[in-house]
NUZA-967624 format. One record per atom (N, C-alpha, C): residue number from 1; atom name; z, x, y; residue in three letters. Coordinates in steps of 0.1 Angstrom, whole numbers, plus 5000, padded with zeros to 4 digits. Example, Ala and Ser with C-alpha at 12.3 -4.5 7.8 and 13.67 -1.06 7.14 Angstrom:
REM NUZA-967624
num/atome/up/east/north/residu
1/N/5078/5132/4943/ALA
1/CA/5078/5123/4955/ALA
1/C/5078/5132/4967/ALA
2/N/5071/5128/4978/SER
2/CA/5071/5137/4989/SER
2/C/5079/5129/5000/SER
This chain:
REM NUZA-967624
num/atome/up/east/north/residu
1/N/0943/3894/4303/MET
1/CA/0959/3896/4304/MET
1/C/0958/3900/4323/MET
2/N/0969/3888/4323/THR
2/CA/0969/3890/4339/THR
2/C/0976/3901/4342/THR
3/N/0980/3903/4354/THR
3/CA/0982/3912/4362/THR
3/C/1003/3915/4359/THR
4/N/1006/3902/4360/SER
4/CA/1018/3898/4357/SER
4/C/1022/3899/4340/SER
5/N/1011/3898/4334/GLU
5/CA/1017/3899/4318/GLU
5/C/1018/3915/4317/GLU
6/N/1011/3920/4320/PHE
6/CA/1004/3935/4322/PHE
6/C/1016/3941/4324/PHE
7/N/1022/3938/4339/PHE
7/CA/1035/3945/4341/PHE
7/C/1046/3942/4334/PHE
8/N/1049/3930/4329/LEU
8/CA/1060/3928/4324/LEU
8/C/1060/3936/4310/LEU
9/N/1049/3937/4303/LEU
9/CA/1046/3942/4292/LEU
9/C/1049/3958/4293/LEU
10/N/1047/3967/4307/ALA
10/CA/1047/3976/4313/ALA
10/C/1064/3981/4312/ALA
11/N/1071/3969/4317/LEU
11/CA/1084/3973/4324/LEU
11/C/1092/3968/4310/LEU
12/N/1084/3964/4301/GLY
12/CA/1098/3964/4286/GLY
12/C/1095/3975/4280/GLY
13/N/1085/3986/4283/VAL
13/CA/1081/3999/4275/VAL
13/C/1092/4007/4283/VAL
14/N/1094/4006/4294/VAL
14/CA/1103/4010/4303/VAL
14/C/1117/4007/4296/VAL
15/N/1116/3995/4296/PHE
15/CA/1130/3990/4296/PHE
15/C/1136/4001/4280/PHE
16/N/1128/3997/4270/LEU
16/CA/1133/4001/4254/LEU
16/C/1132/4020/4257/LEU
17/N/1130/4026/4268/TRP
17/CA/1130/4039/4269/TRP
17/C/1147/4043/4275/TRP
18/N/1145/4032/4286/GLU
18/CA/1166/4036/4293/GLU
18/C/1171/4026/4282/GLU
19/N/1171/4022/4273/LEU
19/CA/1179/4018/4263/LEU
19/C/1180/4030/4255/LEU
20/N/1169/4037/4251/TYR
20/CA/1173/4048/4244/TYR
20/C/1180/4057/4247/TYR
21/N/1176/4064/4263/ALA
21/CA/1184/4070/4265/ALA
21/C/1203/4071/4269/ALA
22/N/1197/4058/4277/MET
22/CA/1214/4050/4270/MET
22/C/1224/4051/4262/MET
23/N/1215/4049/4254/ILE
23/CA/1229/4050/4238/ILE
23/C/1226/4065/4231/ILE
24/N/1215/4071/4230/PHE
24/CA/1217/4090/4225/PHE
24/C/1215/4096/4232/PHE
25/N/1212/4093/4248/VAL
25/CA/1210/4107/4256/VAL
25/C/1223/4108/4264/VAL
26/N/1228/4096/4268/ASN
26/CA/1242/4098/4280/ASN
26/C/1253/4102/4271/ASN
27/N/1253/4099/4256/ARG
27/CA/1271/4101/4250/ARG
27/C/1267/4121/4249/ARG
28/N/1257/4125/4247/THR
28/CA/1255/4140/4243/THR
28/C/1255/4148/4259/THR
29/N/1259/4143/4272/ILE
29/CA/1261/4153/4280/ILE
29/C/1277/4156/4280/ILE
30/N/1276/4169/4285/LYS
30/CA/1289/4176/4285/LYS
30/C/1293/4179/4301/LYS
31/N/1281/4181/4310/VAL
31/CA/1287/4184/4323/VAL
31/C/1278/4180/4331/VAL
32/N/1283/4165/4336/ARG
32/CA/1277/4154/4341/ARG
32/C/1272/4160/4357/ARG
33/N/1260/4159/4359/GLY
33/CA/1254/4164/4371/GLY
33/C/1246/4153/4377/GLY
34/N/1240/4154/4386/SER
34/CA/1232/4145/4394/SER
34/C/1213/4149/4398/SER
35/N/1208/4139/4400/VAL
35/CA/1196/4140/4406/VAL
35/C/1197/4140/4424/VAL
36/N/1195/4145/4435/PRO
36/CA/1195/4149/4448/PRO
36/C/1189/4138/4451/PRO
37/N/1195/4127/4457/TYR
37/CA/1191/4112/4467/TYR
37/C/1186/4100/4460/TYR
38/N/1185/4104/4442/ARG
38/CA/1176/4095/4432/ARG
38/C/1184/4082/4435/ARG
39/N/1198/4077/4436/GLY
39/CA/1203/4067/4442/GLY
39/C/1196/4055/4457/GLY
40/N/1197/4066/4466/PRO
40/CA/1190/4058/4481/PRO
40/C/1176/4059/4476/PRO
41/N/1164/4070/4473/VAL
41/CA/1150/4066/4470/VAL
41/C/1147/4058/4460/VAL
42/N/1157/4053/4448/MET
42/CA/1152/4043/4437/MET
42/C/1157/4028/4448/MET
43/N/1163/4026/4455/MET
43/CA/1168/4018/4464/MET
43/C/1154/4008/4472/MET
44/N/1151/4019/4477/ILE
44/CA/1139/4021/4485/ILE
44/C/1128/4014/4478/ILE
45/N/1121/4024/4469/VAL
45/CA/1113/4019/4462/VAL
45/C/1113/4003/4455/VAL
46/N/1124/4003/4452/CYS
46/CA/1127/3986/4444/CYS
46/C/1119/3976/4454/CYS
47/N/1130/3981/4469/ILE
47/CA/1129/3970/4480/ILE
47/C/1113/3970/4481/ILE
48/N/1109/3977/4488/LEU
48/CA/1096/3980/4489/LEU
48/C/1084/3973/4478/LEU
49/N/1082/3978/4467/PHE
49/CA/1080/3972/4457/PHE
49/C/1077/3960/4456/PHE
50/N/1093/3954/4455/SER
50/CA/1091/3941/4453/SER
50/C/1089/3933/4463/SER
51/N/1088/3934/4476/ALA
51/CA/1081/3932/4484/ALA
51/C/1064/3925/4486/ALA
52/N/1061/3941/4483/PHE
52/CA/1050/3943/4484/PHE
52/C/1041/3931/4469/PHE
53/N/1049/3934/4462/TYR
53/CA/1045/3925/4446/TYR
53/C/1043/3910/4448/TYR
54/N/1056/3907/4458/LEU
54/CA/1059/3891/4461/LEU
54/C/1044/3891/4473/LEU
55/N/1043/3897/4482/TYR
55/CA/1034/3895/4493/TYR
55/C/1018/3894/4487/TYR
56/N/1016/3903/4477/ARG
56/CA/1001/3901/4471/ARG
56/C/0999/3894/4461/ARG
57/N/1009/3888/4454/TRP
57/CA/1009/3879/4445/TRP
57/C/1014/3862/4449/TRP
58/N/1022/3861/4454/GLY
58/CA/1026/3852/4459/GLY
58/C/1039/3849/4452/GLY
59/N/1048/3842/4461/VAL
59/CA/1061/3835/4450/VAL
59/C/1057/3822/4442/VAL
60/N/1057/3825/4430/GLU
60/CA/1052/3818/4418/GLU
60/C/1064/3822/4409/GLU
61/N/1066/3815/4396/LYS
61/CA/1074/3818/4392/LYS
61/C/1069/3828/4379/LYS
62/N/1059/3835/4376/GLU
62/CA/1052/3846/4374/GLU
62/C/1059/3857/4383/GLU
63/N/1054/3859/4394/THR
63/CA/1058/3867/4404/THR
63/C/1071/3870/4404/THR
64/N/1083/3860/4409/VAL
64/CA/1099/3863/4406/VAL
64/C/1106/3868/4393/VAL
65/N/1095/3862/4384/ILE
65/CA/1105/3869/4371/ILE
65/C/1100/3888/4366/ILE
66/N/1090/3890/4376/CYS
66/CA/1084/3903/4372/CYS
66/C/1093/3908/4384/CYS
67/N/1095/3902/4399/VAL
67/CA/1102/3911/4405/VAL
67/C/1119/3914/4396/VAL
68/N/1125/3905/4390/VAL
68/CA/1137/3902/4389/VAL
68/C/1141/3911/4375/VAL
69/N/1122/3917/4369/ALA
69/CA/1128/3923/4356/ALA
69/C/1126/3939/4362/ALA
70/N/1119/3940/4370/PHE
70/CA/1121/3950/4378/PHE
70/C/1129/3955/4384/PHE
71/N/1138/3947/4391/VAL
71/CA/1148/3950/4396/VAL
71/C/1160/3956/4388/VAL
72/N/1159/3946/4373/ILE
72/CA/1170/3952/4364/ILE
72/C/1167/3963/4360/ILE
73/N/1155/3967/4359/VAL
73/CA/1147/3977/4347/VAL
73/C/1150/3993/4357/VAL
74/N/1153/3991/4372/THR
74/CA/1156/4000/4381/THR
74/C/1167/3999/4384/THR
75/N/1181/3991/4380/LEU
75/CA/1196/3992/4380/LEU
75/C/1198/3998/4366/LEU
76/N/1191/3998/4354/LEU
76/CA/1194/4005/4343/LEU
76/C/1196/4019/4345/LEU
77/N/1178/4018/4356/PHE
77/CA/1178/4036/4357/PHE
77/C/1189/4042/4361/PHE
78/N/1199/4036/4372/MET
78/CA/1207/4042/4376/MET
78/C/1217/4047/4367/MET
79/N/1219/4042/4355/VAL
79/CA/1233/4040/4348/VAL
79/C/1227/4052/4337/VAL
80/N/1214/4062/4337/ILE
80/CA/1212/4071/4327/ILE
80/C/1217/4082/4336/ILE
81/N/1222/4092/4325/ARG
81/CA/1231/4106/4331/ARG
81/C/1223/4115/4328/ARG
82/N/1226/4124/4341/THR
82/CA/1219/4138/4339/THR
82/C/1231/4150/4339/THR
83/N/1227/4159/4330/GLY
83/CA/1233/4173/4333/GLY
83/C/1232/4183/4318/GLY
84/N/1239/4188/4319/LEU
84/CA/1240/4195/4308/LEU
84/C/1242/4192/4290/LEU
85/N/1239/4191/4283/THR
85/CA/1238/4191/4269/THR
85/C/1240/4204/4260/THR
86/N/1242/4202/4246/GLU
86/CA/1244/4211/4239/GLU
86/C/1233/4217/4237/GLU
87/N/1221/4207/4234/TYR
87/CA/1206/4215/4237/TYR
87/C/1199/4217/4248/TYR
88/N/1204/4214/4256/GLY
88/CA/1194/4208/4266/GLY
88/C/1195/4205/4284/GLY
89/N/1191/4207/4292/VAL
89/CA/1192/4198/4302/VAL
89/C/1184/4184/4304/VAL
90/N/1194/4173/4300/ALA
90/CA/1193/4163/4304/ALA
90/C/1191/4154/4319/ALA
91/N/1178/4149/4318/ASN
91/CA/1175/4145/4331/ASN
91/C/1166/4128/4334/ASN
92/N/1171/4120/4338/ASN
92/CA/1161/4109/4332/ASN
92/C/1159/4099/4321/ASN
93/N/1169/4108/4311/GLY
93/CA/1161/4103/4295/GLY
93/C/1157/4115/4284/GLY
94/N/1149/4121/4294/ASN
94/CA/1143/4134/4292/ASN
94/C/1152/4145/4287/ASN
95/N/1150/4153/4281/VAL
95/CA/1157/4171/4280/VAL
95/C/1150/4179/4278/VAL
96/N/1150/4187/4287/LEU
96/CA/1146/4206/4289/LEU
96/C/1152/4208/4281/LEU
97/N/1148/4213/4271/ALA
97/CA/1155/4220/4259/ALA
97/C/1160/4238/4265/ALA
98/N/1170/4244/4264/TYR
98/CA/1171/4254/4264/TYR
98/C/1162/4269/4262/TYR
99/N/1158/4267/4252/LYS
99/CA/1147/4275/4251/LYS
99/C/1131/4278/4258/LYS
100/N/1128/4266/4267/LYS
100/CA/1117/4261/4276/LYS
100/C/1124/4266/4287/LYS
101/N/1136/4270/4287/ILE
101/CA/1138/4276/4309/ILE
101/C/1136/4290/4307/ILE
102/N/1128/4289/4314/ASN
102/CA/1132/4306/4321/ASN
102/C/1145/4312/4327/ASN
103/N/1143/4307/4338/TYR
103/CA/1157/4312/4346/TYR
103/C/1161/4299/4351/TYR
104/N/1177/4304/4359/TYR
104/CA/1180/4296/4369/TYR
104/C/1183/4304/4381/TYR
105/N/1187/4288/4391/SER
105/CA/1194/4294/4400/SER
105/C/1208/4284/4405/SER
106/N/1214/4289/4415/ILE
106/CA/1228/4282/4418/ILE
106/C/1222/4286/4429/ILE
107/N/1226/4275/4444/GLU
107/CA/1224/4275/4456/GLU
107/C/1236/4263/4465/GLU
108/N/1236/4264/4475/ASP
108/CA/1245/4254/4479/ASP
108/C/1239/4243/4477/ASP
109/N/1245/4230/4480/GLY
109/CA/1241/4215/4478/GLY
109/C/1236/4208/4488/GLY
110/N/1243/4199/4490/VAL
110/CA/1232/4191/4501/VAL
110/C/1246/4191/4508/VAL
111/N/1262/4195/4500/ASN
111/CA/1272/4190/4510/ASN
111/C/1278/4202/4503/ASN
112/N/1293/4205/4512/GLU
112/CA/1303/4217/4508/GLU
112/C/1310/4212/4493/GLU
113/N/1309/4200/4487/THR
113/CA/1315/4197/4476/THR
113/C/1304/4198/4461/THR
114/N/1293/4200/4463/ASN
114/CA/1284/4201/4450/ASN
114/C/1274/4214/4456/ASN
115/N/1270/4215/4441/VAL
115/CA/1258/4230/4440/VAL
115/C/1247/4223/4436/VAL
116/N/1236/4228/4442/ARG
116/CA/1220/4230/4436/ARG
116/C/1217/4237/4420/ARG
117/N/1214/4234/4415/VAL
117/CA/1207/4242/4404/VAL
117/C/1195/4241/4402/VAL
118/N/1188/4247/4401/ARG
118/CA/1172/4249/4398/ARG
118/C/1170/4256/4385/ARG
119/N/1166/4246/4374/PHE
119/CA/1160/4252/4360/PHE
119/C/1146/4252/4362/PHE
120/N/1143/4266/4356/ASN
120/CA/1125/4268/4360/ASN
120/C/1123/4264/4346/ASN
121/N/1114/4259/4338/GLY
121/CA/1110/4261/4325/GLY
121/C/1096/4263/4326/GLY
122/N/1088/4261/4313/THR
122/CA/1078/4269/4316/THR
122/C/1069/4258/4318/THR
123/N/1072/4244/4316/ARG
123/CA/1062/4239/4327/ARG
123/C/1064/4228/4334/ARG
124/N/1079/4224/4338/ARG
124/CA/1083/4224/4352/ARG
124/C/1093/4224/4355/ARG
125/N/1104/4224/4367/GLU
125/CA/1112/4227/4375/GLU
125/C/1122/4212/4377/GLU
126/N/1135/4215/4376/LEU
126/CA/1141/4202/4373/LEU
126/C/1156/4211/4384/LEU
127/N/1155/4202/4395/VAL
127/CA/1173/4204/4403/VAL
127/C/1180/4196/4404/VAL
128/N/1189/4200/4401/LEU
128/CA/1202/4190/4396/LEU
128/C/1212/4194/4403/LEU
129/N/1225/4186/4409/LEU
129/CA/1233/4190/4416/LEU
129/C/1247/4189/4406/LEU
130/N/1257/4197/4408/PHE
130/CA/1267/4193/4405/PHE
130/C/1278/4199/4412/PHE
131/N/1292/4195/4408/PRO
131/CA/1304/4193/4415/PRO
131/C/1304/4213/4418/PRO
132/N/1313/4219/4425/LYS
132/CA/1313/4226/4431/LYS
132/C/1321/4231/4419/LYS
133/N/1334/4226/4418/GLU
133/CA/1346/4232/4408/GLU
133/C/1337/4234/4392/GLU
134/N/1326/4227/4389/GLN
134/CA/1318/4229/4376/GLN
134/C/1304/4241/4374/GLN
135/N/1308/4249/4384/GLU
135/CA/1296/4259/4392/GLU
135/C/1299/4269/4376/GLU
136/N/1318/4272/4376/ALA
136/CA/1316/4284/4362/ALA
136/C/1313/4274/4351/ALA
137/N/1315/4264/4349/LEU
137/CA/1311/4259/4332/LEU
137/C/1292/4254/4335/LEU
138/N/1288/4251/4344/VAL
138/CA/1270/4256/4344/VAL
138/C/1269/4271/4337/VAL
139/N/1275/4278/4348/GLU
139/CA/1268/4291/4347/GLU
139/C/1275/4297/4331/GLU
140/N/1284/4292/4328/ALA
140/CA/1289/4294/4311/ALA
140/C/1283/4289/4301/ALA
141/N/1275/4276/4302/TYR
141/CA/1261/4271/4294/TYR
141/C/1252/4278/4295/TYR
142/N/1250/4286/4302/MET
142/CA/1230/4296/4310/MET
142/C/1238/4306/4298/MET
143/N/1251/4313/4303/VAL
143/CA/1249/4325/4288/VAL
143/C/1249/4325/4282/VAL
144/N/1257/4309/4274/LYS
144/CA/1257/4309/4260/LYS
144/C/1244/4305/4254/LYS
145/N/1231/4301/4259/ASN
145/CA/1223/4300/4256/ASN
145/C/1210/4309/4262/ASN
146/N/1218/4319/4271/GLU
146/CA/1210/4329/4270/GLU
146/C/1197/4329/4281/GLU
147/N/1202/4318/4293/ILE
147/CA/1188/4318/4300/ILE
147/C/1198/4325/4314/ILE
148/N/1187/4333/4319/PRO
148/CA/1186/4342/4330/PRO
148/C/1189/4339/4341/PRO
149/N/1192/4344/4350/THR
149/CA/1192/4340/4365/THR
149/C/1176/4345/4370/THR
150/N/1175/4342/4384/LEU
150/CA/1162/4342/4388/LEU
150/C/1163/4360/4388/LEU
151/N/1171/4368/4396/ASP
151/CA/1173/4384/4393/ASP
151/C/1171/4386/4379/ASP
152/N/1176/4382/4372/GLY
152/CA/1178/4388/4361/GLY
152/C/1165/4387/4349/GLY
153/N/1156/4375/4355/TYR
153/CA/1141/4374/4351/TYR
153/C/1136/4380/4356/TYR
154/N/1134/4385/4370/ARG
154/CA/1122/4395/4380/ARG
154/C/1125/4405/4367/ARG
155/N/1138/4410/4373/ASP
155/CA/1138/4425/4365/ASP
155/C/1135/4425/4348/ASP
156/N/1136/4412/4342/LYS
156/CA/1132/4413/4327/LYS
156/C/1120/4415/4328/LYS
157/N/1112/4409/4335/LYS
157/CA/1093/4410/4339/LYS
157/C/1093/4418/4341/LYS
158/N/1098/4424/4353/LYS
158/CA/1095/4436/4356/LYS
158/C/1093/4450/4345/LYS
159/N/1105/4451/4340/ASN
159/CA/1103/4458/4328/ASN
159/C/1096/4456/4316/ASN
160/N/1091/4446/4312/SER
160/CA/1081/4441/4302/SER
160/C/1065/4444/4307/SER
161/N/1067/4449/4322/ASP
161/CA/1051/4449/4326/ASP
161/C/1043/4464/4324/ASP
162/N/1058/4470/4322/ARG
162/CA/1053/4488/4324/ARG
162/C/1049/4485/4313/ARG
C-alpha cells in the first residue's frame, strides 16, 4: 500500500465520521457554541500540510488527489457544530455526557461579545465559546443536569473528605 493510498483510506474514515457528525450530532445541538480559534488554526494546518505533502511526494496525479481530498475533509470539519445538547456537550462530533462532567466554569471570552465555558470531565476538559446573551441558557443547562460550578465542586470535595 502506497503512502497516497493509505492517506486516502484514512481520509475516507475521517469523512465517514464527519458525515455521522453532520447528520446525527449537528441536529441535536440546542445551544450553539464555538471552539476558540478553530477556523484559523484549521486553515493554517490545511495550507501547511498541503504544501508539505506536495513538496515531499511531488506534484503528481495521486498527490494532488490526496491534497484535494484533505482540503475537502478540512472544510467539512468546519461545518460540524459545537454546543450543548440534551444529553451532553458536543465538540467536533464527539459528545461529552453530562454525567461525565465534574464541573464547569464561566469566564470572559476572547472579546466582549462572548464567554468562555470550561467543562471539566473525568478524562478531558472542553473549552467552548458562547455568545454572551446565551450565558444564562448555558447555566440553566448546567443546573438542569446538576453540574456544579468550580466552587461548588470544591465545596463538595471538601465536605466529602471529612
